[in-house]
Structure formats: C-alpha cells, structure tokens
C-alpha positions in Angstrom: 78.3 -37.7 -60.9 77.1 -40.3 -63.0 78.4 -40.8 -66.7 76.3 -41.6 -69.6 78.2 -42.1 -72.6 78.2 -40.4 -76.3 75.1 -42.5 -77.4 73.3 -42.5 -74.3 73.2 -38.6 -74.5 72.6 -39.4 -78.2 69.9 -40.9 -76.9 68.3 -38.4 -75.4 68.8 -35.2 -77.8 67.2 -37.6 -80.4 63.6 -36.9 -78.4 64.7 -32.8 -78.4 64.7 -31.5 -81.8 64.9 -27.2 -80.7 67.8 -26.1 -78.6 69.0 -22.7 -77.9 72.0 -21.7 -79.6 74.1 -19.5 -77.6 76.8 -16.7 -79.4 78.8 -14.6 -78.0 77.6 -10.8 -79.8 80.3 -8.1 -80.1 80.1 -6.7 -77.0 80.4 -10.0 -75.1 77.3 -10.4 -73.8 75.5 -14.2 -74.7 73.1 -13.8 -77.4 70.3 -16.7 -77.9 67.8 -18.2 -80.4 66.2 -21.5 -81.0 67.6 -23.5 -83.8 66.0 -26.9 -84.8 68.6 -30.0 -85.2 66.0 -31.0 -87.8 65.5 -34.9 -87.3 69.5 -34.9 -88.0 69.7 -36.9 -84.7 72.9 -40.0 -85.5 74.7 -38.0 -82.5 78.2 -38.6 -82.8 79.7 -34.9 -81.0 78.4 -32.4 -83.9 75.1 -30.8 -84.8 74.0 -29.5 -88.0 71.9 -25.8 -88.2 70.4 -24.4 -91.2 71.0 -20.5 -91.4 71.1 -17.8 -94.1 74.6 -16.7 -94.0 73.7 -13.0 -92.8 72.9 -13.0 -90.0 73.9 -11.7 -86.2 74.8 -15.1 -85.5 77.1 -16.3 -88.3 78.4 -13.1 -87.3 78.7 -14.2 -84.0 80.3 -17.3 -85.1 83.2 -15.9 -87.7 84.2 -13.2 -84.5 84.7 -16.2 -82.1 83.6 -19.7 -82.7 82.6 -20.9 -79.5 79.0 -21.7 -79.3 76.7 -23.4 -76.1 73.3 -25.6 -77.1 71.0 -26.0 -74.6 68.4 -28.7 -75.0 65.9 -28.9 -72.9 62.7 -32.2 -73.1 60.1 -32.6 -71.6 59.0 -34.9 -68.2 56.3 -35.2 -65.7 53.3 -33.6 -66.7 54.1 -30.4 -68.4 57.9 -30.7 -67.1 56.4 -29.7 -63.2 55.5 -32.9 -62.3 57.6 -36.0 -61.5 60.8 -36.7 -63.1 62.1 -33.5 -64.8 62.8 -33.8 -68.6 66.5 -34.5 -70.3 68.6 -32.4 -70.3 71.7 -31.7 -72.1 74.2 -28.6 -72.5 77.0 -28.6 -75.2 80.0 -26.2 -75.0 81.3 -26.6 -78.5 83.0 -24.7 -81.7 81.3 -23.9 -84.7 82.0 -24.0 -88.4 80.5 -22.9 -91.3 79.8 -24.3 -94.5 77.9 -24.0 -97.6 79.7 -27.1 -99.1 76.7 -28.5 -101.6 77.2 -32.2 -100.8 76.9 -31.6 -96.9 73.8 -29.1 -97.5 72.5 -32.6 -99.6 73.1 -34.8 -96.6 71.7 -33.0 -93.9 68.4 -31.8 -95.6 65.2 -32.9 -94.3 61.5 -32.4 -95.9 59.8 -29.7 -94.1 62.8 -27.5 -94.1 61.7 -25.5 -97.6 59.3 -23.5 -94.6 62.6 -21.5 -94.1 64.5 -21.6 -97.3 62.2 -21.5 -99.9 64.5 -22.6 -102.9 65.9 -25.9 -101.0 70.1 -25.8 -101.1 69.5 -23.1 -103.8 68.3 -20.6 -101.4 70.6 -17.7 -101.7 73.3 -17.7 -98.8 72.3 -20.9 -97.2 75.1 -22.1 -95.0 75.3 -25.2 -91.8 76.8 -24.1 -89.2 78.2 -27.5 -87.8 79.2 -27.4 -83.6 81.6 -29.6 -82.3 81.6 -30.5 -78.9 84.3 -30.1 -76.2 82.0 -30.5 -73.2 78.6 -31.9 -72.8 76.8 -31.7 -69.3 73.5 -33.6 -68.9 70.5 -33.4 -66.5 68.1 -36.8 -66.7 65.6 -37.0 -64.2 68.2 -36.6 -60.7 71.1 -37.8 -62.4 73.8 -35.9 -64.3 77.1 -36.1 -65.1 79.6 -34.5 -67.5 80.7 -36.2 -71.5 84.1 -35.3 -73.3 83.5 -36.3 -77.1 
C-alpha cells in the first residue's frame, strides 16, 4: 500500500468539486447527497460545506456527527478507458457553525445561486468535516492517510 502525504491528497481533491456526503439517518441507514466544496480546496484535513439549518443532513449530524465524504475524479476516456480517476473517501466528524466570520471566510461567488441573500440568508450555516481517516485510490495506487 502506497502512502501519500496530506498535501498530495489535497492536490487530488482540488480537482474534484463535488462529493457525496454520507450521514447516519435516524433509522440507522446511510443517507447521502451531493455537496460542493465550492473551490475551497486548500485542504488541511477539514472540509467546508454550506447548508441551511433545517435539513435532514443537519438533523443527522446533530444526532451523530460521524460522516463520510466520497470524492470521485474522472480518468481515461469518460473515466472508463485508461488510468482510472482519483477517488478519495474521508471519514470524519462534522460540526455545524453559523459564525459570521467563518461564513465570510469560506464564501465564494456563485453561491448566491443556492443562497439568494448571501451570508445573510436565514438559517445559513457551515458544515465543517474534520477528517479522521482518508483512503485514496489514484490509478493503481491506493493508501490511507491519517491527518
């Protein structure tokens, strides 16, 4: 098993905007939904996602902060022929914050599409996922990083 460094993992993740965020539902099932990193790619072991406060995912996180983030890049022709694309799975713990300084720090143009009033959107918050275990696949290489 190969070993990449956290900066090398960050480089892989910088090329992948969307991931599937996995949470644990009330009935014990795994729930997943697409989330965007919004180009916030200076990865140091934490990921940031905007959300509204009253959603299933925030209810799941409040009940159990364990989450998974599944990132998949493209590779070869349509990801089917040639070297497979990079894939990264992050297991971590999520926290929710509506701290205005954090909302401003991570805001990027284009988010107004989903949050019409910008950081003043009622119920806007950030989901911070702190990685505890990162498994990656990059072509034929794979490994684990513990931040």
